[in-house]
N, CA and C atoms as a LAMMPS dump frame, in Angstrom:
ITEM: TIMESTEP
0
ITEM: NUMBER OF ATOMS
324
ITEM: BOX BOUNDS ff ff ff
-5.0000000000000000e+02 5.0000000000000000e+02
-5.0000000000000000e+02 5.0000000000000000e+02
-5.0000000000000000e+02 5.0000000000000000e+02
ITEM: ATOMS id mol type element x y z
1 1 1 N -470.026 259.729 -310.692
2 1 2 C -470.58 260.949 -311.232
3 1 3 C -469.535 261.664 -312.083
4 2 1 N -470.027 262.332 -313.096
5 2 2 C -469.121 263.105 -313.949
6 2 3 C -468.813 264.446 -313.287
7 3 1 N -467.811 265.13 -313.825
8 3 2 C -467.466 266.451 -313.295
9 3 3 C -468.645 267.412 -313.417
10 4 1 N -469.376 267.362 -314.53
11 4 2 C -470.535 268.24 -314.72
12 4 3 C -471.639 267.931 -313.712
13 5 1 N -471.89 266.662 -313.459
14 5 2 C -472.905 266.285 -312.476
15 5 3 C -472.511 266.762 -311.081
16 6 1 N -471.235 266.632 -310.744
17 6 2 C -470.744 267.084 -309.443
18 6 3 C -470.898 268.594 -309.32
19 7 1 N -470.558 269.331 -310.372
20 7 2 C -470.678 270.794 -310.34
21 7 3 C -472.138 271.211 -310.148
22 8 1 N -473.062 270.554 -310.842
23 8 2 C -474.474 270.875 -310.702
24 8 3 C -474.973 270.57 -309.292
25 9 1 N -474.601 269.408 -308.772
26 9 2 C -475.022 269.056 -307.412
27 9 3 C -474.438 270.022 -306.394
28 10 1 N -473.175 270.41 -306.567
29 10 2 C -472.544 271.361 -305.643
30 10 3 C -473.298 272.688 -305.673
31 11 1 N -473.647 273.158 -306.868
32 11 2 C -474.402 274.407 -306.991
33 11 3 C -475.737 274.293 -306.257
34 12 1 N -476.456 273.198 -306.484
35 12 2 C -477.759 273.008 -305.84
36 12 3 C -477.635 272.929 -304.321
37 13 1 N -476.634 272.204 -303.829
38 13 2 C -476.433 272.113 -302.381
39 13 3 C -476.117 273.484 -301.789
40 14 1 N -475.281 274.266 -302.468
41 14 2 C -474.948 275.608 -301.975
42 14 3 C -476.192 276.497 -301.918
43 15 1 N -477.062 276.401 -302.919
44 15 2 C -478.297 277.186 -302.929
45 15 3 C -479.204 276.773 -301.769
46 16 1 N -479.306 275.485 -301.52
47 16 2 C -480.15 275 -300.427
48 16 3 C -479.591 275.429 -299.076
49 17 1 N -478.272 275.357 -298.922
50 17 2 C -477.638 275.79 -297.673
51 17 3 C -477.898 277.273 -297.446
52 18 1 N -477.767 278.069 -298.494
53 18 2 C -478.012 279.511 -298.399
54 18 3 C -479.456 279.786 -297.978
55 19 1 N -480.418 279.075 -298.588
56 19 2 C -481.827 279.257 -298.238
57 19 3 C -482.089 278.835 -296.792
58 20 1 N -481.476 277.732 -296.37
59 20 2 C -481.66 277.281 -294.983
60 20 3 C -481.046 278.263 -293.996
61 21 1 N -479.867 278.819 -294.346
62 21 2 C -479.255 279.829 -293.476
63 21 3 C -480.189 281.019 -293.29
64 22 1 N -480.814 281.457 -294.379
65 22 2 C -481.75 282.581 -294.31
66 22 3 C -482.956 282.221 -293.454
67 23 1 N -483.513 281.042 -293.667
68 23 2 C -484.675 280.617 -292.891
69 23 3 C -484.335 280.509 -291.404
70 24 1 N -483.177 279.967 -291.089
71 24 2 C -482.758 279.827 -289.686
72 24 3 C -482.576 281.197 -289.048
73 25 1 N -481.971 282.128 -289.788
74 25 2 C -481.767 283.47 -289.22
75 25 3 C -483.11 284.163 -288.974
76 26 1 N -484.084 283.948 -289.869
77 26 2 C -485.42 284.532 -289.677
78 26 3 C -486.095 283.907 -288.459
79 27 1 N -485.91 282.603 -288.264
80 27 2 C -486.505 281.941 -287.106
81 27 3 C -485.874 282.417 -285.804
82 28 1 N -484.595 282.758 -285.855
83 28 2 C -483.919 283.241 -284.664
84 28 3 C -484.523 284.569 -284.196
85 29 1 N -485.012 285.376 -285.147
86 29 2 C -485.588 286.677 -284.802
87 29 3 C -487.053 286.568 -284.402
88 30 1 N -487.711 285.526 -284.845
89 30 2 C -489.103 285.294 -284.45
90 30 3 C -489.104 284.181 -283.413
91 31 1 N -489.937 284.318 -282.438
92 31 2 C -489.992 283.284 -281.408
93 31 3 C -490.868 282.147 -281.925
94 32 1 N -490.246 281.286 -282.742
95 32 2 C -490.931 280.177 -283.411
96 32 3 C -490.58 278.885 -282.688
97 33 1 N -491.336 277.873 -282.966
98 33 2 C -491.144 276.55 -282.4
99 33 3 C -489.679 276.114 -282.563
100 34 1 N -489.043 275.741 -281.477
101 34 2 C -487.637 275.326 -281.506
102 34 3 C -487.444 274.061 -282.322
103 35 1 N -488.473 273.232 -282.411
104 35 2 C -488.378 272.006 -283.207
105 35 3 C -488.18 272.321 -284.676
106 36 1 N -488.888 273.345 -285.18
107 36 2 C -488.726 273.744 -286.577
108 36 3 C -487.31 274.228 -286.846
109 37 1 N -486.789 275.027 -285.949
110 37 2 C -485.428 275.533 -286.112
111 37 3 C -484.428 274.379 -286.067
112 38 1 N -484.613 273.464 -285.155
113 38 2 C -483.723 272.309 -285.035
114 38 3 C -483.757 271.476 -286.312
115 39 1 N -484.946 271.273 -286.869
116 39 2 C -485.093 270.511 -288.116
117 39 3 C -484.344 271.186 -289.251
118 40 1 N -484.479 272.498 -289.365
119 40 2 C -483.763 273.238 -290.416
120 40 3 C -482.249 273.129 -290.225
121 41 1 N -481.787 273.183 -288.99
122 41 2 C -480.352 273.073 -288.731
123 41 3 C -479.828 271.677 -289.089
124 42 1 N -480.626 270.659 -288.856
125 42 2 C -480.243 269.298 -289.252
126 42 3 C -480.169 269.209 -290.772
127 43 1 N -481.167 269.779 -291.459
128 43 2 C -481.149 269.767 -292.928
129 43 3 C -479.904 270.479 -293.456
130 44 1 N -479.555 271.613 -292.846
131 44 2 C -478.368 272.35 -293.274
132 44 3 C -477.119 271.498 -293.099
133 45 1 N -477.007 270.82 -291.979
134 45 2 C -475.848 269.96 -291.72
135 45 3 C -475.777 268.822 -292.741
136 46 1 N -476.933 268.251 -293.083
137 46 2 C -476.949 267.174 -294.079
138 46 3 C -476.466 267.671 -295.44
139 47 1 N -476.939 268.843 -295.877
140 47 2 C -476.493 269.382 -297.163
141 47 3 C -475.018 269.763 -297.126
142 48 1 N -474.545 270.255 -296.003
143 48 2 C -473.122 270.574 -295.887
144 48 3 C -472.271 269.32 -296.016
145 49 1 N -472.705 268.237 -295.391
146 49 2 C -471.991 266.963 -295.498
147 49 3 C -471.994 266.445 -296.932
148 50 1 N -473.155 266.543 -297.605
149 50 2 C -473.236 266.1 -298.997
150 50 3 C -472.321 266.925 -299.891
151 51 1 N -472.292 268.234 -299.667
152 51 2 C -471.423 269.11 -300.452
153 51 3 C -469.962 268.714 -300.259
154 52 1 N -469.575 268.466 -299.022
155 52 2 C -468.2 268.057 -298.729
156 52 3 C -467.874 266.717 -299.399
157 53 1 N -468.806 265.775 -299.381
158 53 2 C -468.529 264.438 -299.909
159 53 3 C -468.368 264.418 -301.429
160 54 1 N -468.842 265.454 -302.116
161 54 2 C -468.687 265.497 -303.576
162 54 3 C -467.222 265.581 -304.001
163 55 1 N -466.382 266.152 -303.157
164 55 2 C -464.996 266.417 -303.529
165 55 3 C -463.97 265.537 -302.828
166 56 1 N -464.421 264.417 -302.288
167 56 2 C -463.455 263.505 -301.672
168 56 3 C -463.267 262.288 -302.575
169 57 1 N -462.112 261.671 -302.486
170 57 2 C -461.83 260.476 -303.281
171 57 3 C -462.78 259.343 -302.898
172 58 1 N -463.183 258.609 -303.924
173 58 2 C -464.017 257.429 -303.749
174 58 3 C -463.322 256.251 -304.423
175 59 1 N -463.66 255.063 -304.01
176 59 2 C -463.078 253.881 -304.633
177 59 3 C -463.888 253.512 -305.877
178 60 1 N -463.182 253.334 -306.983
179 60 2 C -463.784 252.895 -308.24
180 60 3 C -463.243 251.525 -308.599
181 61 1 N -464.116 250.65 -309.069
182 61 2 C -463.678 249.364 -309.604
183 61 3 C -463.373 249.541 -311.075
184 62 1 N -462.375 248.847 -311.523
185 62 2 C -461.955 248.861 -312.918
186 62 3 C -462.262 247.494 -313.495
187 63 1 N -463.007 247.45 -314.594
188 63 2 C -463.258 246.192 -315.299
189 63 3 C -462.381 246.172 -316.546
190 64 1 N -461.737 245.033 -316.791
191 64 2 C -460.844 244.891 -317.933
192 64 3 C -461.517 244.114 -319.059
193 65 1 N -461.16 244.446 -320.283
194 65 2 C -461.619 243.664 -321.43
195 65 3 C -461.108 242.24 -321.253
196 66 1 N -461.958 241.272 -321.478
197 66 2 C -461.571 239.882 -321.309
198 66 3 C -461.719 239.378 -319.89
199 67 1 N -462.112 240.256 -318.949
200 67 2 C -462.331 239.835 -317.569
201 67 3 C -461.286 240.378 -316.619
202 68 1 N -461.588 240.283 -315.375
203 68 2 C -460.704 240.749 -314.313
204 68 3 C -461.095 242.142 -313.839
205 69 1 N -460.591 242.488 -312.67
206 69 2 C -460.891 243.799 -312.122
207 69 3 C -459.777 244.24 -311.188
208 70 1 N -459.806 245.524 -310.857
209 70 2 C -458.894 246.126 -309.897
210 70 3 C -459.597 247.356 -309.362
211 71 1 N -458.903 248.182 -308.599
212 71 2 C -459.512 249.401 -308.074
213 71 3 C -458.591 250.593 -308.252
214 72 1 N -459.188 251.763 -308.21
215 72 2 C -458.467 253.024 -308.205
216 72 3 C -459.274 254.008 -307.373
217 73 1 N -458.685 255.132 -307.057
218 73 2 C -459.389 256.161 -306.285
219 73 3 C -459.421 257.447 -307.096
220 74 1 N -460.576 258.131 -307.054
221 74 2 C -460.741 259.395 -307.767
222 74 3 C -461.973 260.107 -307.216
223 75 1 N -462.128 261.383 -307.595
224 75 2 C -463.298 262.14 -307.152
225 75 3 C -464.441 262.095 -308.149
226 76 1 N -464.158 261.666 -309.397
227 76 2 C -465.209 261.642 -310.416
228 76 3 C -464.912 260.553 -311.442
229 77 1 N -465.914 260.276 -312.289
230 77 2 C -465.805 259.192 -313.266
231 77 3 C -464.678 259.419 -314.273
232 78 1 N -464.573 260.659 -314.773
233 78 2 C -463.55 260.934 -315.79
234 78 3 C -462.138 260.702 -315.258
235 79 1 N -461.868 261.205 -314.057
236 79 2 C -460.53 261.019 -313.483
237 79 3 C -460.269 259.542 -313.175
238 80 1 N -461.285 258.827 -312.71
239 80 2 C -461.109 257.398 -312.427
240 80 3 C -460.699 256.649 -313.69
241 81 1 N -461.355 256.941 -314.806
242 81 2 C -461.012 256.278 -316.066
243 81 3 C -459.606 256.675 -316.517
244 82 1 N -459.278 257.943 -316.395
245 82 2 C -457.947 258.42 -316.779
246 82 3 C -456.858 257.747 -315.932
247 83 1 N -457.062 257.696 -314.625
248 83 2 C -456.075 257.07 -313.735
249 83 3 C -455.941 255.574 -314.029
250 84 1 N -457.09 254.915 -314.251
251 84 2 C -457.07 253.476 -314.532
252 84 3 C -456.305 253.183 -315.813
253 85 1 N -456.57 253.944 -316.86
254 85 2 C -455.879 253.722 -318.133
255 85 3 C -454.384 254.008 -318.005
256 86 1 N -454.038 255.06 -317.28
257 86 2 C -452.626 255.399 -317.105
258 86 3 C -451.875 254.29 -316.36
259 87 1 N -452.537 253.687 -315.392
260 87 2 C -451.865 252.67 -314.587
261 87 3 C -451.913 251.273 -315.202
262 88 1 N -453.012 250.912 -315.862
263 88 2 C -453.201 249.517 -316.238
264 88 3 C -453.223 249.215 -317.734
265 89 1 N -453.527 250.195 -318.589
266 89 2 C -453.549 249.892 -320.023
267 89 3 C -452.154 249.524 -320.516
268 90 1 N -452.066 248.386 -321.189
269 90 2 C -450.791 247.936 -321.757
270 90 3 C -451.12 247.012 -322.924
271 91 1 N -450.11 246.366 -323.475
272 91 2 C -450.383 245.463 -324.587
273 91 3 C -451.167 244.227 -324.128
274 92 1 N -451.121 243.925 -322.823
275 92 2 C -451.795 242.725 -322.305
276 92 3 C -453.117 243.032 -321.604
277 93 1 N -453.301 244.238 -321.132
278 93 2 C -454.549 244.586 -320.434
279 93 3 C -455.108 245.882 -320.997
280 94 1 N -456.424 245.93 -321.121
281 94 2 C -457.129 247.137 -321.562
282 94 3 C -458.283 247.385 -320.601
283 95 1 N -458.39 248.631 -320.135
284 95 2 C -459.488 249.005 -319.257
285 95 3 C -460.768 249.068 -320.08
286 96 1 N -461.799 248.37 -319.597
287 96 2 C -463.098 248.384 -320.277
288 96 3 C -463.973 249.508 -319.718
289 97 1 N -464.07 249.573 -318.387
290 97 2 C -464.921 250.574 -317.745
291 97 3 C -464.507 250.761 -316.291
292 98 1 N -464.986 251.846 -315.701
293 98 2 C -464.827 252.073 -314.257
294 98 3 C -466.195 252.419 -313.688
295 99 1 N -466.388 252.084 -312.424
296 99 2 C -467.647 252.417 -311.756
297 99 3 C -467.401 252.455 -310.257
298 100 1 N -468.229 253.228 -309.55
299 100 2 C -468.098 253.297 -308.102
300 100 3 C -468.204 251.905 -307.505
301 101 1 N -467.387 251.628 -306.536
302 101 2 C -467.373 250.294 -305.918
303 101 3 C -468.715 249.908 -305.33
304 102 1 N -469.517 250.891 -304.882
305 102 2 C -470.813 250.57 -304.287
306 102 3 C -471.837 250.187 -305.331
307 103 1 N -471.577 250.486 -306.617
308 103 2 C -472.557 250.188 -307.664
309 103 3 C -472.033 249.107 -308.593
310 104 1 N -472.929 248.397 -309.237
311 104 2 C -472.536 247.371 -310.219
312 104 3 C -473.267 247.701 -311.512
313 105 1 N -472.523 248.038 -312.57
314 105 2 C -473.183 248.391 -313.822
315 105 3 C -473.794 247.178 -314.524
316 106 1 N -474.741 247.424 -315.428
317 106 2 C -475.418 246.338 -316.147
318 106 3 C -474.465 245.558 -317.047
319 107 1 N -473.457 246.227 -317.61
320 107 2 C -472.585 245.571 -318.59
321 107 3 C -471.329 244.982 -317.974
322 108 1 N -471.274 244.816 -316.674
323 108 2 C -470.063 244.311 -316.014
324 108 3 C -469.942 242.864 -316.206
């Protein structure tokens, strides 16, 4: 993901967490089904985990022009490409692309 995509997702997750916090607090004041409250609390925990995971390092694969690969770690696509080029670009190797290790791009 790019830095802009991460920022947008973080904003959306924060808005959802805020809405869930409000809903949970309203349920606490009304004697509502405990299952509904539990479900909302699980949803809040899931969004909190997703928000946290946006800012942790992930493994990126590096594809080189002419073939070959290696890995680097970064929090976003731009930094992964920057780190890969800084470490591996030379007269003999050129970084072609980077992508999350869990995904395989069409042009790899």
